[in-house]
C-alpha positions in Angstrom: 22.4 1.2 -3.6 22.2 1.0 -7.3 20.2 -1.3 -9.4 20.4 -1.8 -13.3 17.2 -3.5 -14.8 17.3 -4.9 -18.3 14.3 -5.4 -20.6 13.6 -6.2 -24.1 15.0 -9.7 -24.7 13.1 -12.5 -26.4 13.1 -14.9 -29.4 13.3 -13.5 -32.8 13.8 -14.9 -36.3 17.0 -14.2 -38.2 16.7 -10.8 -39.8 14.6 -9.5 -37.2 14.8 -6.8 -34.4 14.9 -6.1 -31.0 15.3 -3.3 -28.7 16.7 -3.7 -25.1 16.6 -1.2 -22.3 18.3 -0.8 -19.3 17.5 1.6 -16.4 19.5 2.6 -13.6 18.2 3.4 -10.4 19.1 4.3 -6.7 21.5 6.9 -5.2 23.0 8.3 -8.4 25.1 11.2 -8.6 26.4 10.7 -12.2 26.7 8.1 -14.9 29.9 8.1 -17.1 30.2 5.3 -19.8 27.1 2.9 -20.2 27.3 -0.4 -22.4 26.1 -3.6 -23.4 27.9 -6.9 -23.3 27.0 -10.3 -24.1 27.8 -13.9 -23.5 27.1 -16.9 -25.4 27.3 -20.5 -24.1 30.6 -21.6 -23.6 32.2 -18.4 -24.3 33.6 -15.3 -22.6 31.6 -12.2 -22.0 32.3 -9.5 -24.8 31.9 -6.0 -25.5 29.0 -5.2 -27.8 28.6 -1.2 -27.5 29.5 1.4 -25.4 28.1 5.1 -25.1 30.0 8.0 -23.1 28.1 10.6 -21.3 28.4 12.9 -24.2 27.0 10.3 -26.5 30.3 9.1 -28.2 30.0 5.4 -29.3 32.1 2.4 -29.9 31.0 -1.0 -31.4 32.3 -4.5 -31.8 33.1 -5.3 -35.5 30.4 -7.9 -35.5 27.6 -5.4 -34.9 28.7 -2.4 -36.6 26.0 -1.3 -39.1 23.4 -3.5 -37.2 23.1 -2.5 -33.8 22.8 1.0 -32.3 23.3 2.1 -28.7 22.0 5.3 -27.2 21.0 6.8 -23.9 18.5 9.0 -22.1 20.3 10.9 -19.5 17.1 12.2 -17.9 15.9 8.8 -17.5 19.3 7.2 -16.5 18.6 4.7 -19.3 20.7 3.1 -22.1 19.1 1.2 -25.4 20.4 -1.1 -27.7 18.4 -1.2 -31.0 19.5 -4.6 -32.8 18.6 -5.0 -36.3 19.5 -7.7 -39.0 19.9 -10.1 -36.1 21.8 -13.3 -36.7 21.9 -16.6 -34.8 25.1 -15.6 -33.7 24.0 -12.9 -31.9 22.3 -15.4 -29.5 23.5 -14.7 -25.9 22.7 -13.2 -22.7 23.1 -9.6 -22.9 24.2 -7.6 -19.8 24.0 -4.0 -19.1 27.1 -2.0 -17.6 27.3 1.4 -16.3 30.0 3.4 -14.6 28.2 5.3 -11.7 29.2 7.7 -9.1 26.8 7.5 -6.1 25.7 10.3 -3.8 27.2 8.5 -0.9 30.7 8.5 -2.5 31.2 11.3 -5.0 35.0 10.7 -4.9 34.6 7.5 -6.8 33.1 5.5 -9.7 32.2 1.9 -9.6 30.8 -0.4 -12.5 27.6 -2.1 -12.1 25.9 -4.9 -14.0 22.5 -5.8 -14.8 21.2 -9.3 -14.3 21.1 -10.1 -17.9 18.5 -10.7 -20.6 18.3 -13.4 -23.0 18.4 -12.7 -26.9 17.8 -15.9 -29.0 17.8 -15.4 -32.8 16.5 -18.6 -34.5 14.0 -19.8 -36.9 
């Protein structure tokens, strides 16, 4: 079994900052891409940022220059530092990781966290 547990969401004023964390645990053999997605009310889930195992990154245009994704491979954890937050960043943020488990080293599967609410409002 693999679990992704997110933390760090909350309510913040426009212009403020938050840091999200997502820790993967369980029978992990290796983790390839890790990323953050978000889903606002009545909208589809969208990519926010991804990071590969060698720390190459990619960002949605809407967050470039404001958000930074990073990871700690020793802790199987991915982070999202969010600065200069805007009301339109309000959404449930989901962690995603492509993981190979110890029981099936021939395959990689995508796992999702439960989501953490980020609300940007004055």
